[in-house]
GUGU-486544 format. One record per atom (N, C-alpha, C): y, z, x; residue in three letters. Coordinates in pm, whole numbers, plus 32768, in hexadecimal, padded with zeros to 4 digits. Layout:
<atoms>
{{Y Z X} Ala}
...
</atoms>
This chain:
<atoms>
{{7F89 8000 8054} Met}
{{8000 8000 8000} Met}
{{807D 8000 8059} Met}
{{80D8 7FA6 803E} Asn}
{{8151 7F9A 808D} Asn}
{{81C7 7FD3 8041} Asn}
{{8209 8037 807B} Phe}
{{827B 8076 8039} Phe}
{{8300 8040 806D} Phe}
{{82FB 7FCD 80B2} Gly}
{{8377 7F8F 80DD} Gly}
{{83A3 7FB5 8169} Gly}
{{834E 7FF9 81B5} Phe}
{{8370 8017 8240} Phe}
{{82F2 8016 8293} Phe}
{{8304 7FFC 8312} Asp}
{{8294 7FF6 836E} Asp}
{{82A3 8063 83D7} Asp}
{{8235 80A4 83F4} Tyr}
{{823A 810F 8458} Tyr}
{{81B3 811A 849A} Tyr}
{{81B4 811E 851C} Asp}
{{8138 812D 8568} Asp}
{{811F 81C1 8580} Asp}
{{80C3 81FC 8532} Tyr}
{{80A9 828A 853C} Tyr}
{{8065 82B0 85BF} Tyr}
{{8030 824E 8605} Asn}
{{7FED 826B 8683} Asn}
{{804C 825E 86FA} Asn}
{{80C5 8230 86DF} Lys}
{{8125 821C 874B} Lys}
{{815A 82A3 877C} Lys}
{{8158 82B5 87FE} Arg}
{{818C 8330 8839} Arg}
{{821D 831A 8862} Arg}
{{826A 8383 8858} His}
{{82F8 8379 8879} His}
{{8317 83D2 88F0} His}
{{8377 83A6 893D} Asp}
{{83A5 83F4 89AF} Asp}
{{842A 8436 898D} Asp}
{{845B 8489 89E7} Gly}
{{84DE 84C7 89D3} Gly}
{{84DC 852A 8960} Gly}
{{853E 851C 8909} Asn}
{{854B 857B 889A} Asn}
{{84DF 856B 8831} Asn}
{{84A7 84F1 8828} Met}
{{843F 84D8 87C4} Met}
{{83B7 84FC 8801} Met}
{{8396 857A 8804} Asn}
{{8317 85A4 883F} Asn}
{{82B9 85D5 87D3} Asn}
{{8243 85FA 87F9} His}
{{81DE 8627 879C} His}
{{81D0 86BF 879A} His}
{{8236 8705 87CA} Leu}
{{8236 8797 87C6} Leu}
{{81B6 87D1 8802} Leu}
{{8194 87A1 8877} Glu}
{{8117 87C9 88B7} Glu}
{{810F 885F 88CF} Glu}
{{8182 889F 88E3} His}
{{817E 8930 88FD} His}
{{8149 897C 8884} His}
{{8161 8946 880A} Leu}
{{812B 8988 8793} Leu}
{{8094 8978 878A} Leu}
{{8063 8904 87B3} Phe}
{{7FD3 88F1 87B6} Phe}
{{7F92 8949 8821} Phe}
{{7FD8 8959 8891} Asp}
{{7FA6 89B4 88F9} Asp}
{{7F9F 8A43 88C3} Asp}
{{8009 8A6C 887F} Asn}
{{8009 8AF1 8843} Asn}
{{7F99 8B02 87E0} Asn}
{{7F7E 8A9B 8792} Asn}
{{7F13 8AA0 872E} Asn}
{{7E8A 8AB2 8770} Asn}
{{7E73 8A67 87DA} Arg}
{{7DF2 8A72 881F} Arg}
{{7DDE 8AFD 8859} Arg}
{{7E49 8B33 8895} Lys}
{{7E40 8BBA 88CD} Lys}
{{7E28 8C22 8861} Lys}
{{7E6D 8C11 87F0} Trp}
{{7E5C 8C6F 8780} Trp}
{{7DCE 8C6A 8749} Trp}
{{7D9C 8BF0 8732} Ala}
{{7D15 8BE1 86FA} Ala}
{{7CAC 8C1C 8758} Ala}
{{7CBF 8C05 87D9} Gln}
{{7C60 8C3A 883C} Gln}
{{7C64 8CD3 883D} Gln}
{{7CDC 8D0C 8836} Ala}
{{7CE8 8D9D 8839} Ala}
{{7CAB 8DDD 87BD} Ala}
{{7CBF 8D9F 874A} Val}
{{7C86 8DD3 86CE} Val}
{{7BEE 8DCC 86D3} Val}
{{7BBA 8D5B 8701} Glu}
{{7B28 8D4A 8705} Glu}
{{7AE8 8DAA 8768} Glu}
{{7B2C 8DC4 87D6} Glu}
{{7AF5 8E23 8838} Glu}
{{7AF5 8EB1 8802} Glu}
{{7B5E 8ED2 87B7} Ala}
{{7B67 8F59 8780} Ala}
{{7B0B 8F6B 8708} Ala}
{{7AF8 8EFF 86BB} His}
{{7AA6 8F06 8642} His}
{{7A4B 8E8B 863D} His}
{{79DC 8E8D 8685} Pro}
{{7982 8E1A 8689} Pro}
{{7956 8DEE 85FB} Pro}
{{795F 8D6E 85E2} Gly}
{{7937 8D3A 855F} Gly}
{{79A2 8D46 84F5} Gly}
{{7A19 8D71 851D} Phe}
{{7A84 8D89 84BB} Phe}
{{7AA5 8D0C 846B} Phe}
{{7AB8 8C9B 84AE} Phe}
{{7AE5 8C22 8468} Phe}
{{7A76 8BE7 8411} Phe}
{{79F8 8BF4 843A} Gln}
{{798B 8BC4 83E7} Gln}
{{7985 8C14 8366} Gln}
{{7997 8C96 8370} Gly}
{{7997 8CE9 82F8} Gly}
{{7A0D 8CCD 82A0} Gly}
{{7A7F 8CB4 82DD} Leu}
{{7AF9 8C97 8291} Leu}
{{7AEC 8C14 8246} Leu}
{{7AAB 8BB2 8282} Ala}
{{7A9D 8B2F 8243} Ala}
{{7A43 8B32 81C9} Ala}
{{79EA 8B92 81C2} Ser}
{{7987 8B94 8156} Ser}
{{79B9 8BD9 80D9} Ser}
{{7A23 8C2A 80E2} Leu}
{{7A4B 8C78 806D} Leu}
{{7ADD 8CA1 8076} Leu}
{{7B23 8C9A 8002} Gln}
{{7BA9 8CD1 7FF6} Gln}
{{7BA9 8D30 7F80} Gln}
{{7BBA 8DB0 7F9B} Ser}
{{7BB5 8E12 7F2F} Ser}
{{7C21 8E7C 7F3F} Ser}
{{7CA0 8E54 7F41} Pro}
{{7D0B 8EB6 7F50} Pro}
{{7D1C 8F0A 7ED3} Pro}
{{7D4B 8F82 7EE4} Gln}
{{7D69 8FDA 7E74} Gln}
{{7DFE 8FD7 7E4F} Gln}
{{7E4D 8F91 7EA1} Tyr}
{{7EDE 8F98 7E91} Tyr}
{{7F1D 8F0D 7E93} Tyr}
{{7F7F 8EF9 7E3C} Leu}
{{7FD6 8E85 7E44} Leu}
{{805F 8EB7 7E6E} Leu}
{{8095 8E7D 7ED5} Trp}
{{8118 8EA1 7F0C} Trp}
{{817A 8E33 7EEA} Trp}
{{81E2 8E52 7EA1} Ile}
{{824D 8DF3 7E85} Ile}
{{82C7 8E21 7ED5} Ile}
{{82E5 8DD9 7F40} Gly}
{{834D 8E06 7F9B} Gly}
{{83B2 8D9A 7FB8} Gly}
{{840E 8DBA 8011} Cys}
{{8478 8D5F 8039} Cys}
{{8446 8D03 80A8} Cys}
{{8481 8C8C 80AF} Ser}
{{845C 8C2B 8117} Ser}
{{848F 8C52 81A1} Ser}
{{84DF 8CB8 81AA} Asp}
{{851B 8CE3 8229} Asp}
{{84AF 8CF5 8294} Asp}
{{84C4 8CB6 8307} Ser}
{{8460 8CB8 8372} Ser}
{{844E 8D41 83B2} Ser}
{{84A9 8D9E 8394} Arg}
{{84A1 8E24 83CE} Arg}
{{844B 8E83 837C} Arg}
{{840E 8E4E 8311} Val}
{{83C0 8EA3 82B7} Val}
{{8330 8E70 82AF} Val}
{{82DD 8E8C 8314} Pro}
{{8252 8E5D 8316} Pro}
{{81FA 8EB4 82BD} Pro}
{{81D4 8E80 824B} Ala}
{{8192 8ED0 81E3} Ala}
{{8117 8F1C 8215} Ala}
{{80B6 8ED6 8250} Asn}
{{803B 8F18 827A} Asn}
{{8054 8F89 82DE} Asn}
{{80AC 8F6D 833E} Glu}
{{80C3 8FCE 83A8} Glu}
{{8107 904C 8374} Glu}
{{8161 903B 8314} Ile}
{{81AB 90AE 82DF} Ile}
{{814C 9117 82A6} Ile}
{{80E6 90EA 8260} Val}
{{808A 9148 821F} Val}
{{8006 9156 826A} Val}
{{7FFE 911D 82E1} Gly}
{{7F88 912F 8334} Gly}
{{7F08 90F5 82FB} Gly}
{{7F13 9081 82B9} Leu}
{{7E9D 9041 8281} Leu}
{{7E7A 8FC2 82CE} Leu}
{{7DF9 8FA3 82D3} Lys}
{{7DCA 8F2C 8319} Lys}
{{7DD3 8EB2 82BE} Lys}
{{7DCE 8E39 82F9} Pro}
{{7DC8 8DC0 82A7} Pro}
{{7D53 8DC9 8246} Pro}
{{7D6B 8D9F 81CB} Gly}
{{7D03 8DA8 8164} Gly}
{{7D10 8E22 810C} Gly}
{{7D64 8E81 8134} Glu}
{{7D73 8EFD 80E8} Glu}
{{7DF3 8F00 8095} Glu}
{{7E49 8E9D 80AA} Leu}
{{7EC9 8E9B 8063} Leu}
{{7EE9 8E0B 803D} Leu}
{{7EF3 8DF0 7FBB} Phe}
{{7F1A 8D6C 7F8A} Phe}
{{7FB2 8D6B 7F83} Phe}
{{7FF2 8D01 7FB6} Val}
{{8083 8D05 7FCB} Val}
{{80CB 8C8F 7F8B} Val}
{{8139 8CAE 7F48} His}
{{8199 8C48 7F1A} His}
{{8223 8C72 7F49} His}
{{826E 8C12 7F81} Arg}
{{82F3 8C33 7FB3} Arg}
{{8357 8BCA 7F84} Arg}
{{83CE 8BF8 7F64} Asn}
{{843C 8B9E 7F48} Asn}
{{84BE 8BE4 7F6E} Asn}
{{852D 8B9D 7F66} Val}
{{85AD 8BD9 7F8B} Val}
{{85CE 8C4B 7F2A} Val}
{{85D9 8CC2 7F61} Ala}
{{8601 8D3B 7F17} Ala}
{{8598 8D6C 7EB4} Ala}
{{8518 8D4C 7ECC} Asn}
{{84A7 8D82 7E7D} Asn}
{{84C2 8D85 7DE6} Asn}
{{84DD 8D0F 7DB0} Ile}
{{8502 8D03 7D23} Ile}
{{8489 8CD6 7CD0} Ile}
{{847A 8D10 7C5B} Val}
{{8413 8CE7 7BFB} Val}
{{845B 8CAE 7B82} Val}
{{8453 8C2A 7B72} Val}
{{8496 8BE6 7B04} Val}
{{842D 8BAC 7AA7} Val}
{{8440 8BBF 7A27} His}
{{83DB 8B96 79C6} His}
{{83C6 8AFF 79BF} His}
{{8423 8AB3 79F5} Ser}
{{8417 8A21 79F5} Ser}
{{83E7 89EB 7A7C} Ser}
{{83CE 8A43 7ADB} Asp}
{{83A3 8A1A 7B60} Asp}
{{830B 8A0B 7B63} Asp}
{{82DB 898F 7B5B} Leu}
{{824B 8978 7B56} Leu}
{{8207 899D 7BD9} Leu}
{{8251 89A1 7C45} Asn}
{{8217 89C8 7CC5} Asn}
{{81E9 8A5A 7CC1} Asn}
{{8246 8AB4 7CA4} Val}
{{8221 8B42 7CA2} Val}
{{81BF 8B5F 7C31} Val}
{{81CC 8B1B 7BC0} Leu}
{{8170 8B33 7B51} Leu}
{{80E2 8B04 7B72} Leu}
{{80D7 8A95 7BBB} Ser}
{{8053 8A63 7BE3} Ser}
{{8010 8AC2 7C45} Ser}
{{805E 8AF4 7CA5} Val}
{{8028 8B56 7D04} Val}
{{7FFD 8BD4 7CB9} Val}
{{8050 8C01 7C5D} Leu}
{{8031 8C79 7C11} Leu}
{{7FB2 8C67 7BBE} Leu}
{{7FA5 8BF6 7B7B} Gln}
{{7F2E 8BE0 7B2A} Gln}
{{7EB0 8BDB 7B7F} Gln}
{{7EB7 8B95 7BF0} Tyr}
{{7E42 8B8E 7C47} Tyr}
{{7E1D 8C18 7C7B} Tyr}
{{7E81 8C64 7CA2} Ala}
{{7E68 8CE9 7CD9} Ala}
{{7E28 8D45 7C71} Ala}
{{7E5D 8D41 7BF7} Val}
{{7E2F 8D9D 7B8F} Val}
{{7DAC 8D6F 7B50} Val}
{{7DA3 8CEF 7B2F} Glu}
{{7D30 8CC0 7AE2} Glu}
{{7CBA 8C95 7B37} Glu}
{{7CD4 8C64 7BAE} Val}
{{7C66 8C35 7C04} Val}
{{7C43 8C9F 7C6E} Val}
{{7CA7 8CCD 7CB7} Leu}
{{7C8D 8D2F 7D20} Leu}
{{7C7E 8DBD 7CEB} Leu}
{{7CAD 8DD3 7C70} Gln}
{{7CA1 8E56 7C30} Gln}
{{7CE6 8EC5 7C81} Gln}
{{7D5F 8EA8 7CB0} Val}
{{7DA8 8F0F 7CF9} Val}
{{7DC5 8F85 7C9D} Val}
{{7DD0 8FFA 7CD7} Arg}
{{7DEB 9073 7C8A} Arg}
{{7E7E 909B 7C8B} Arg}
{{7EC7 9069 7CEF} His}
{{7F52 9091 7CFE} His}
{{7FA9 9018 7D20} His}
{{801B 900F 7CDE} Val}
{{807F 8FA8 7CFD} Val}
{{80FC 8FF1 7D2E} Val}
{{8124 8FD1 7DA7} Ile}
{{8195 9016 7DE7} Ile}
{{8209 8FB6 7DF9} Ile}
{{827C 8FD9 7DC2} Val}
{{82F7 8F90 7DE3} Val}
{{833B 8FE0 7E50} Val}
{{834E 8FA2 7EC3} Cys}
{{838C 8FE9 7F34} Cys}
{{8408 8F9E 7F63} Cys}
{{847B 8FDC 7F50} Gly}
{{84F7 8FA7 7F87} Gly}
{{8514 8FE7 800D} Gly}
{{8587 8FCB 8043} His}
{{85AC 900B 80C1} His}
{{8644 9019 80C9} His}
{{866E 9083 8109} Tyr}
{{86FD 9097 811F} Tyr}
{{8731 902B 817F} Tyr}
{{87AF 9006 816D} Gly}
{{87E8 8F9D 81C0} Gly}
{{87B8 8F13 8199} Gly}
{{878D 8F01 811D} Cys}
{{875B 8E80 80EE} Cys}
{{87CD 8E19 80E9} Cys}
{{87BA 8DA9 812C} Gly}
{{8821 8D42 812F} Gly}
{{883A 8D04 80A7} Gly}
{{87D0 8CF9 8055} Gly}
{{87E1 8CC2 7FD0} Gly}
{{8838 8D1A 7F79} Gly}
{{8821 8D9D 7F81} Val}
{{8871 8DFD 7F35} Val}
{{8902 8DFA 7F65} Val}
{{8913 8DF6 7FE9} Ala}
{{899A 8DF2 8020} Ala}
{{89E4 8D75 7FF2} Ala}
{{899F 8D04 7FF1} Ala}
{{89DE 8C86 7FC6} Ala}
{{8A04 8C8B 7F33} Ala}
{{89AF 8CCD 7EE3} Ala}
{{89CC 8CD8 7E53} Ala}
{{8A48 8D2C 7E39} Ala}
{{8A69 8D84 7E95} Met}
{{8ADD 8DDC 7E84} Met}
{{8B5F 8D9A 7EB2} Met}
{{8B53 8D2B 7EF9} Glu}
{{8BCA 8CE8 7F2D} Glu}
{{8C0A 8C8E 7EC5} Glu}
{{8C8B 8C84 7ECB} Asp}
{{8CD4 8C2F 7E6E} Asp}
{{8CEF 8BA7 7EAE} Asp}
{{8C81 8B64 7ED5} Lys}
{{8C8E 8ADE 7F0C} Lys}
{{8C0C 8A92 7EF4} Lys}
{{8C14 8A10 7F04} Arg}
{{8BA0 89BB 7EE7} Arg}
{{8B49 89A8 7F63} Arg}
{{8AC6 89A1 7F4C} His}
{{8A67 8990 7FB9} His}
{{8A11 8913 7FA8} His}
{{8A28 88C8 7F3D} Gly}
{{89DA 884F 7F26} Gly}
{{896F 8863 7EBD} Gly}
{{8902 881A 7ECC} Leu}
{{8897 881B 7E69} Leu}
{{8863 88A7 7E4B} Leu}
{{885D 88FA 7EB1} Ile}
{{8823 8980 7E9F} Ile}
{{8872 89D5 7E3D} Ile}
{{88EE 89B1 7E20} Asp}
{{893D 89FD 7DBF} Asp}
{{88F8 8A03 7D37} Asp}
{{88AE 899A 7D14} Asn}
{{8865 8999 7C95} Asn}
{{87FB 8A06 7C93} Asn}
{{87BA 8A1A 7D04} Trp}
{{8753 8A82 7D11} Trp}
{{8793 8B0D 7D12} Trp}
{{8803 8B18 7D58} Leu}
{{8846 8B99 7D66} Leu}
{{8888 8BC8 7CE5} Leu}
{{8895 8B6F 7C84} Cys}
{{88CC 8B98 7C02} Cys}
{{887C 8C0B 7BC6} Cys}
{{87FB 8C11 7BE3} His}
{{87A8 8C7C 7BAE} His}
{{87D4 8D04 7BE5} His}
{{87FF 8D05 7C62} Ile}
{{8831 8D82 7C9D} Ile}
{{88BE 8D9F 7C6C} Ile}
{{890E 8D38 7C5C} Lys}
{{8995 8D4C 7C27} Lys}
{{8990 8D8B 7B9C} Lys}
{{892C 8D65 7B4C} Asp}
{{891D 8DA1 7AC7} Asp}
{{8903 8E37 7AD2} Asp}
{{88AF 8E5C 7B31} Ile}
{{8892 8EEA 7B47} Ile}
{{8910 8F33 7B73} Ile}
{{895B 8EF3 7BCB} Tyr}
{{89D8 8F2E 7BFA} Tyr}
{{8A37 8F46 7B85} Tyr}
{{8A44 8EE4 7B2F} Asn}
{{8AA1 8EF0 7ABE} Asn}
{{8A79 8F61 7A60} Asn}
{{89F8 8F74 7A4C} Ile}
{{89C9 8FDF 79F4} Ile}
{{89EC 9069 7A2E} Ile}
{{89E3 9075 7AB1} His}
{{89F8 90F8 7AF3} His}
{{8A7A 90FC 7B43} His}
{{8AD9 90A4 7B24} Ala}
{{8B52 9097 7B75} Ala}
{{8B9E 911A 7B85} Ala}
{{8BAB 9166 7B1A} Glu}
{{8BF8 91E2 7B22} Glu}
{{8BB9 9244 7B83} Glu}
{{8B35 9251 7B7D} Lys}
{{8AEE 92AD 7BD6} Lys}
{{8AF5 927E 7C67} Lys}
{{8AE9 91FC 7C7B} Ile}
{{8AEB 91C6 7D02} Ile}
{{8B76 91D3 7D40} Ile}
{{8BDD 91AE 7CF3} Glu}
{{8C66 91AF 7D28} Glu}
{{8C9A 923C 7D40} Glu}
{{8C57 929F 7D06} Ala}
{{8C82 932A 7D1B} Ala}
{{8C62 935B 7DA7} Ala}
{{8C0B 9316 7DEF} Leu}
{{8BE7 933D 7E77} Leu}
{{8C55 9315 7ED9} Leu}
{{8C61 9360 7F46} Asp}
{{8CD6 9351 7F9C} Asp}
{{8CC3 92F6 8016} Asp}
{{8C50 92B6 8023} Ser}
{{8C3E 925A 8093} Ser}
{{8BEE 91E0 8066} Ser}
{{8C05 9172 80A9} Gln}
{{8BBE 90F7 8087} Gln}
{{8B29 9105 80A0} Gln}
{{8B03 914C 810A} Gln}
{{8A74 915E 8125} Gln}
{{8A32 91AF 80B7} Gln}
{{8A75 9217 8089} Ala}
{{8A3C 9268 801D} Ala}
{{8A2E 9215 7F9E} Ala}
{{8A90 91C2 7F82} Arg}
{{8A89 916D 7F0B} Arg}
{{8A17 9108 7F17} Arg}
{{8A0A 90CE 7F8E} Ser}
{{899E 906E 7FA5} Ser}
{{8915 90B1 7F9B} Ser}
{{8908 9128 7FD6} Asp}
{{8889 9172 7FD1} Asp}
{{8861 9190 7F41} Asp}
{{88C2 91BA 7EF0} Leu}
{{88A4 91D9 7E65} Leu}
{{8879 915D 7E1A} Leu}
{{88BD 90ED 7E32} Leu}
{{8897 9072 7DEC} Leu}
{{880C 9044 7E18} Leu}
{{87EA 9057 7E96} Cys}
{{8763 9036 7EC5} Cys}
{{86FB 9087 7E75} Cys}
{{8717 9107 7E5F} Glu}
{{86BB 915D 7E13} Glu}
{{86B6 9133 7D80} Glu}
{{872A 911A 7D46} Leu}
{{872F 90F3 7CB8} Leu}
{{86EA 906E 7CA2} Leu}
{{86F2 9016 7D04} Asn}
{{86AF 8F95 7CF9} Asn}
{{8617 8FA7 7CF3} Asn}
{{85E3 8FFC 7D49} Val}
{{8552 9017 7D47} Val}
{{8528 904E 7CBF} Val}
{{8573 90AF 7C8C} Met}
{{8551 90EB 7C0B} Met}
{{8552 9084 7B9C} Met}
{{85B5 902B 7B9E} Ala}
{{85BE 8FC4 7B38} Ala}
{{8546 8F65 7B40} Ala}
{{851B 8F44 7BBA} Gln}
{{84AA 8EE7 7BC8} Gln}
{{8427 8F26 7B9C} Gln}
{{8418 8FA9 7BAF} Val}
{{83A0 8FED 7B7C} Val}
{{839E 8FE7 7AE3} Val}
{{8411 8FFD 7AA6} Asn}
{{841A 8FF3 7A14} Asn}
{{83FF 8F65 79E5} Asn}
{{842E 8F02 7A31} Asn}
{{8410 8E77 7A10} Asn}
{{837B 8E5B 7A17} Asn}
{{833A 8E93 7A7D} Leu}
{{82A9 8E83 7A8A} Leu}
{{8261 8EB6 7A0E} Leu}
{{828C 8F29 79DE} Ala}
{{824A 8F67 796B} Ala}
{{8256 8F13 78ED} Ala}
{{82B6 8EB9 78E9} Gln}
{{82CC 8E66 7874} Gln}
{{8287 8DDD 787D} Gln}
{{8249 8DBF 78F1} Thr}
{{8205 8D3F 78FD} Thr}
{{8187 8D3C 78A7} Thr}
{{8162 8CC6 787C} Thr}
{{80E7 8CBA 782C} Thr}
{{806D 8CE2 787D} Thr}
{{8071 8CCD 7900} Val}
{{7FFF 8CEF 7955} Val}
{{7FE4 8D85 7950} Val}
{{804A 8DD5 7963} Ile}
{{8039 8E66 7963} Ile}
{{801F 8E99 78D5} Ile}
{{8066 8E67 7874} Arg}
{{8052 8E95 77EA} Arg}
{{7FC5 8E76 77BA} Arg}
{{7F92 8DFF 77DD} Asp}
{{7F09 8DDC 77B6} Asp}
{{7EA3 8E33 77FF} Asp}
{{7EBD 8E50 787D} Ala}
{{7E61 8EA6 78C9} Ala}
{{7E5A 8F2F 7888} Ala}
{{7ECB 8F66 7864} Trp}
{{7ECD 8FE9 7825} Trp}
{{7E8D 8FE6 779B} Trp}
{{7E9D 8F79 7752} Leu}
{{7E5E 8F6E 76CD} Leu}
{{7DC5 8F70 76D8} Leu}
{{7D91 8F37 7743} Arg}
{{7CFF 8F39 7752} Arg}
{{7CD1 8FB2 77A4} Arg}
{{7D2C 9013 77B4} Lys}
{{7D0D 9092 77F5} Lys}
{{7CEB 9082 7889} Lys}
{{7D21 901C 78C7} Gln}
{{7D0E 900C 7957} Gln}
{{7D70 9066 79A1} Gln}
{{7D3F 90BB 79F9} Pro}
{{7D97 911A 7A3E} Pro}
{{7DEB 90D6 7AAB} Pro}
{{7E68 90BE 7A8B} Val}
{{7EC5 9085 7AEC} Val}
{{7F43 90DB 7AE9} Val}
{{7F6A 910E 7B5C} Ser}
{{7FE1 9162 7B67} Ser}
{{804F 9117 7BB1} Ser}
{{80CB 912C 7B87} Leu}
{{813E 90EB 7BC3} Leu}
{{8190 9154 7C0F} Leu}
{{81C3 912C 7C84} His}
{{820C 918A 7CD9} His}
{{8289 9149 7D12} His}
{{82F2 9199 7D22} Gly}
{{836D 916A 7D60} Gly}
{{838B 91B7 7DDF} Gly}
{{838B 9173 7E50} Trp}
{{83A5 91B1 7ED1} Trp}
{{8419 916A 7F17} Trp}
{{844E 91AD 7F7C} Ile}
{{84B3 916D 7FD0} Ile}
{{849A 9194 8061} Ile}
{{84B9 9138 80BA} Tyr}
{{849B 9147 8147} Tyr}
{{851C 914C 8198} Tyr}
{{851F 91A3 81FB} Ser}
{{8592 91AB 8254} Ser}
{{8572 9167 82D8} Ser}
{{85BB 90FE 82F5} Ile}
{{85A8 90B8 8374} Ile}
{{85D2 9111 83E8} Ile}
{{862E 916C 83CF} Gln}
{{8664 91C0 843B} Gln}
{{8601 9227 846F} Gln}
{{85A7 9258 8417} Asn}
{{8547 92BC 8449} Asn}
{{84B5 9299 842B} Asn}
{{849E 922A 83E6} Gly}
{{8415 91FD 83CC} Gly}
{{83CD 9247 835E} Gly}
{{8415 9297 8310} Leu}
{{83D4 92EA 82A9} Leu}
{{83E7 92B2 821C} Leu}
{{8381 92C8 81CB} Leu}
{{8385 92A4 813E} Leu}
{{83B7 9319 80EA} Leu}
{{83F5 92F8 807A} Lys}
{{8421 935E 801B} Lys}
{{83F2 9337 7F90} Lys}
{{83B2 9393 7F4C} Asp}
{{8388 937E 7EC2} Asp}
{{8400 9398 7E68} Asp}
{{8427 9334 7E1A} Leu}
{{849D 9342 7DC6} Leu}
{{8480 9388 7D42} Leu}
{{8405 93B3 7D31} Gly}
{{83E4 9404 7CBB} Gly}
{{83D1 93B5 7C3C} Gly}
{{83C4 9330 7C46} Ile}
{{83A6 92E0 7BD0} Ile}
{{8317 92AE 7BDE} Ile}
{{82BE 92F3 7B97} Asn}
{{822F 92D5 7B9C} Asn}
{{81FD 92C6 7B0D} Asn}
{{81D8 924E 7AE8} Leu}
{{81AF 9230 7A5F} Leu}
{{8119 9217 7A5A} Leu}
{{80D8 925C 79FC} Asp}
{{8049 924F 79EA} Asp}
{{8028 921A 7960} Asp}
{{7FAA 91F7 794D} Met}
{{7F7B 91C8 78CC} Met}
{{7F98 9230 7860} Met}
{{7FD7 9207 77F3} Pro}
{{7FF5 9265 7788} Pro}
{{7F76 92AC 7758} Pro}
{{7F83 932D 773B} Gly}
{{7F0F 937B 7710} Gly}
{{7EE6 935E 7682} Gly}
</atoms>
């Protein structure tokens, strides 16, 4: 099939157009170290995926989901987007959620934000950022609902930190309203929802106290 352009995928490039060989070197070293520490690890991983947790987090590269909670590959199912948003019209997050709940049978869905989130900071600014502004409207809505409480704080960092927390809480509530979670609870499937936030400055998680379980 011709899409109107020609490209030789086997052609190697010099100079700036390289194949990032250092990343492949890192990968080989990592795989060797894991296999030496845990013989047969990758064979076992390839045969089964049975995580108990779905992590919905931010795309920020400083927030490595597995490492934060000390879990190995295969133990944490992960979805990430800018500012860890759960939107009812986002088929991406809904598809991940359905697969996690209905196929993998996860027991816990965690929305984890982080302080210093660039998406939250951008949503608080009175300027345009391009296409992403459409996505950030979801955070702006949260800001508008809690504007009085947020503006009462005396520093920009405090205001940003609070909005990061409020955003997580709102996304957990959004999760609870999805058809995936509501259907799971109707069939008495035990799925719990949690809202956490992570501090890049000290590496610690904080439970925001919003934990929703199947109605009794």
